[in-house]
Every structure is written in structure tokens, then in C-alpha cells.
N, C-alpha and C positions, 0 to 999 in steps of 0.2 A: 504493500500500500504506500510505499515511499514515505514512511514516518521518520521524523527526525527529532532528536533532543539536542539542545545546545548547552555546552558546558561553559559556564562563566565563572569569574572570580577575579579578585585583584591579582596583580602580577606577583609571582613567587608564592602562590598558594599550593602548588603541586598538582594543579588540575591537568596539565599536560602529561604528567607522570601517570595519573589515573587513566587518561585517554589511551596512553600507550599500553596499559595493562590489558585492555580488551580489544584493541584495534590492531589489525595486521599492518596498517599504515602507520609506522612509527614516526612520531614528530620529534623535533629537536628539543631537548630540555637544557636550559641554561640557568645560571644564577643571576643573570642580568635583566634588569627591568626593560621592557619594551624592545626585546631582542627579536621579536617575531613580527613579520609584516603581512601575514596571511593567516586565515583560518584553516584548520586541518579537518578533513572529513574522513571518518572511518565507518565501516559497516560491522555491526556487532551481532553475533549469533545469540539468540535468546536461549539460555539453557533450559531444556525441558526433558527430564528423564522419561517422560511418557513415550517419546519417540523410540527409545531403545527397548522399552517394555513391549511396545507393539511389534517390534522386530522379532521378539522371542516367539510370537504367535504367527507372524507373517514374514518369513524370510524374504529379503529384498536386496536388490543390487546396490542401492544407495539411500541414505537418509539425508533429508534436506530440512534443516531447522528454519524457523522464521527469523527475520532480522530487523534491527532498528538501526538507522543511521545516526551517528554521533558527530556533532560539529564542535570542534575545540576552538572557542573564540580566544584570540590573544588576550593576555592579561590586561585588565582595565585599571583605571586610576580615577581618583576624585576629579571631577570635571570632564570625564570622557565624553559626556553628551555635548560639551562645548568645545571639544577638540583637544583636550589635555591628553598627555601620554600618547597612545596610539590613535587618539581621536575617536570620532563617532562612526566612522565607516564600518567598523566591525559590529557595532550595535545593529546596523542594518542587516548583517548576516543572520541575526537572531530572528528576523521577521519570517524567514523561511523555515523555522522550526516549529514543532508542535508543543514542546514543553522545555523548561529550563532546569538544568542541574547547576545549582550554585555551590561551588566548592569553597569552603571556609578553612583557613589555616588555623589548626588547633595544636600546633607543636612549636617547641622552642628550638632554634638552631642559630647560634651566633654567627655562623658562616653564611647564613642566608638572610640578608637584610630585608626587613618588612618595609614596604614603601611608605607606610604611615608611622614608622618608627617604633612600634610596639605590637605585641600580639593581643588582639582584641577581636575575636570573630563576630561578636554581636555588632560592634561598630562597622566592621567590614560588610556584614550582611546589609546593614542600613545604608551604607554607601552605595552598594550595588543597586539596592531597591530605589534609592533616590535618583541615580543616573537613568534607570529605566523609566521612572515616573516623569522626569524632565523631558525625556525623548517623546513620551506619549503625549504630554501636554503640548509640545510643539506641533505634533501631528494633529491634535484636536483643534488647536487654534487656527491652523491653516485651513482645515475643513470648515470651521465656522465661518471664516472669511469667504470661502467659496460659496457656501450656502446662503450667506447674507446677500451676495450679489444676485443669486437666483431668486431669493425671496422678494427682491425689489421688482422683479418681473411678474410677481403674482403667483409664483410656484408654491402651492400649498404644502407639498411634501417637504420642501426645503425648510419651511418654518417648523415643522415637526422635528426635522433632523437637528435643527439648532437647539430645540428644547432638550432633546436627548443628549446631545453633545455637551451641553452646559451641565447636565447631571454628572456626566463623566468627569468634566473639568473640575467641578466642585469637589468630587470624591477624591480625585488625584491630588488636589491642592491640600487636602487634609491628610496627605501621606498614606493613602490607601491604594491598593492595586485596582486596576480597572475590572479585574475578575469579580470583585465583590461589590461593584457599583449597583445601587438599587434600581435596576431597569428590568423590564420584561424581556422574555426570550425574543419576542417579535422586534422590540426596539434595538436589540443587539445588532440587527441587520445594518443599522446606520453607521456602525464603526467597523464592519467587516472589511471594507476596502482599504482602511488605513492600518490594519494589522497591528493593534496595540500590543506592545511587549508585555505589559503587566496583565494582559488578559490570559496569558499562558500560565498553566499550572507550574509550580516550582517544587523541586525536590532538593533538600539541603544535605550536603555531604561534608562531614567533619573529617578533615585529613589530619590524622594523629600520628604520633611516633609508635614504634613497634610495641612498646610496653603498655600502650593504651588501647591496643587494637580490640581487646575483648570488652573492657568495661568503660572505656573513655577516660576523661580527665576533667580538670576544673574548667577547661575551655568548652568542652562539649556539654558539660552541665549548664553552663551559662547560656549556650545556644538553645538547649531544650527549654530552659526556664523562660527565655525571651519569647518563645513561640507557643507558650501555654495558652490554650483557648483558641488557637488558630488551627485550621484544617491543614496542617503541614507535617510532612514526614522527614525525619532526620536519620541519616545513615552514617555509621562510623567506619572509616576505612584508613588503614595504614598504607598509604600509597607506595612508599619506598619498599616496604616489605612485599606488597602485592606485585610490584615490578620484578622483584627478585624471584618470586614464585612463578611468574609468567615466563621467565627465562629458562626454567628447568625443563629438561627434555621429556621425562617420563611422567605419567600420571601417578605412579607410585611415589616418586620423589616429591611431587607437589602435595600429595596427600600427607606424607610424612612431615613435610614442612608445616603444613596447616595444623596438624595435630600437636606438633611441638609448640606452636603459637597459641594453642587452645581454641582453634577455630574449626568448625565443621565443614565450611565451604569458603571459597574465596569471597572477599567482600565485594569484589566487582560483580559477582553473580547476583548478590542481593541488590546491588545498584541497578543492574540491568532489569531484573524482575520488578523492582520498585518503579523504575521508569516506565516499564510496560504497563503496569497497573495505573500509574499516574496518567497515562494517555488513554485510559479507559478501553484497553484492548483485551481481546480474547483470542483463543487459538482453536481452529478446527483442523482435522486431519483427513488426508486422503491416503489410502494404503493399497499396496499391490506388489507384485513380484519385481516390478521395475523400480519403484521408489515408494518410500514412506515420507510424506511431506507435511510440514506444518504450515498453516496459512493464517495470516493475521486479519482480524476483523474488528470493527468497532462494536462494543457491547450493544446488543439490541438490534443487530442487523438481521434482516429477513433472509430466508434461504436463497431467493433470487439474487439479492445483493451479495451474499457470500459467494455464490456461483460466479458473479461478476469479478470477484477478486482473482479467481483462477483464469477466467477469460471472458471478455465482453460477450462473445457468442453464447456462452452458457447462460448468461443472464437474459440475453435477448430472446433465446429460444427455450427458456426454462419450462419444463413440464412438471417435474416432481423431484424431490430429494429423498433418497433412501438413507435412513439415519439409524446409527447404532451409537448408544452412549458408551464412552470410553470404559467406564467401570464395568458395564455389562460385557463388553468384548473381552477384557482381560480376565474377568472372573469365569466366563463360560468358554473362552478359548478359540472360538471360530465364528464366522458369519452364520454357518449352518446351525450351530447350536443356539445362536441368538434367535434365529428364525423359529426353531423348535420351541423355544421358551417364551415366544411372544415379545422378544426384545428388539425386533427388527421393525422399524416404522417407516411408512411411506407418508411423506408430508408435502403439502402444497405451498402456494406462494405466500401464505400468511405465517408460516412457521418461523419462529425466532430461534436462530442457531445458538446453541449453548456452548460454553467453554468445554473443549475436549470431544465434541461430537465428531464421529466418523461419518463423512458424507460421500455419497455416490450420486452425482447429478445426472439426471436424465433430461435430454434436451433435443430440440429439433429446429434447425435453422433453414 
């Protein structure tokens, strides 16, 4: 579905190190502020053990997981929206993403200077939020000006647009994200064309030292406390340690390293899954001897819409979907046994696909 998450943070927070942990496209990591002049793009496989469980019942030539694209935005600085540091051109790269991962520095390192002179992740979080809000206010002001010109010609819809835009403007000026502005779903159409950055959901990642990988530290505690009462998720990752794990050649070595650190899985796996959840995504499967494949859909998609994720022809010529629930398939062991037990369903155009559904689409074009 071409889904993207943008990684942001002040310079020298370790966000590019995190990016490199789960991306095959390695980006340069330095100790110097503003050393990067471009955003990095990586494609991340979404970890899903269900694919390999399905293979134990249906041998196949290849397994294809679903993916999410990650955009590593160069380190920001106070005043980025006004051209400070790397300037605001990279804030524009965020417009093409669906969600934001805000990396906060929660570790001490005297060899890695913090651009603000001290370690304070709550301050850093507020700085990033402010820069995004300023950028959104500029976009809103420009559209209000355009709508005002149209309103003078008697355009009624432009007057309504100005009313809605002013609600967003007031909300942002109170240091709130556009995502929580008190507007109806219909009225959100008036800001879709300007792609507000603070309309995107945010996942906060606390980058800690190795000793804080399991339980966090005083910095992560401050972040969690500052977000109390807000619908926000916080993930703790020791980026440098994760980078070392990702360089190990064998799965056994990686597992042993994790166990020694007191972790059950890489932190980046939790990050990817949290980002997937943040984007309100689900997975359905197609299985066969040629391939077992995971497909990404938005939660609430109908069977024809899910078919369209595979190919537009399947949606256009949709007839029906043959559906088996994942748990039914792995507990019974085969399609035939699912049929015998009444766990094989034929569904029409109104069926809402569930997470883990096994689908076989019947269509005619």
C-alpha cells in the first residue's frame, strides 16, 4: 500500500542508528550536527511469525512479508521551520509520510554533544512539536488567504473553509496538534490538500544506553510522565546495542545477545509493530505452493478493497472471497479440514476483512 513512517529528532539523537538497524539501506552516522543533506529511505519487513507457522501446514517456495517504508529525516534544530540548521526543506519530506516516529535522546555521552547543551528529552520533544506546529500554521495561513480571495467572489464553500481553518489555527496556537482539533470528520476535508504535519499520529522512541534497555532510566521516566493523559505510545530502544545485534550473522548469535541483555526480541521489532499499529493497519494472507504472502490493509477494509491491494483487476471484477480464519487453519491443519468443520466461509462485497484472514479471491474481468 506504499505506507511510510518518518523518523524525526534533533541532531545527534541516534535516530539514524535506529534507521540502520532495520533498513538494508545503511545511512551514514556521524557525531557532527547537520552533516547530512538528504533524507534516507528504507523498506522494513514487518515481523510476523504467522507466516512461518502457515508454512508448516502449506509448504511453499517463498515467503513474502508485508513492508513499511521508513524515511530518516536529517537531524532538526530549534528554528528548523524558519531555516535554522538544515532548514525546513526536510520538514517537507514528512508530508509524504503517514505517521511520525520521534526519537528522543535519553542517554549521556560526553563525546556526543547535544545541540541544546544538555540532555532533556521532554524539552527536545516540545521543540520538535513546536517546529511542526509552526510549519502547519504557515500552511493554514496561506490557505486562509487563498480562501479569502475566493470568498470575495461569493464562493460559499470558501467561507466555510475559512471557519474550519480558523478552528485549526486557534488549536495550533494553543500548542496542540492538528490531530486533536475539535472538527468533524467531514470538515477535515478542508485541510487534506495542505497535509498538516501535526495531523499525523506520533510514536515516541526513547534511545537509551545498553544498561537501560530493559527498564529505562530517569530520562525515559520523564518522557512517560510528560505524556500522561495523552493517547501516545513510548518505546524504549538501545540503538547502539541494536546496531551491534543487527550486524551479527546468525540468528543464534542474535538470540544469545538478546538474552544476555535481558530482552526477548529486538527493540526494533517492537518499533516496527508499534508503527504498524499506529497506522491502523492489519494483515491478511494468501497461501499456496508458490508463495505465502502477507498483505497490508487499513483496518475496516471490505473484501473488494482488500482484493484491490493485490491487484486492481481483482477489485474491479470481484465476485466473492473464500475466507478461513488464521487460528482455524493452524488448529485444524488444512483447507479441507476447515471445510469439514464449517470453518470455510464464502463472503460477498460487504465482508470486512479481519486481521490474519486467509483469503482466496474469486473474480471475473
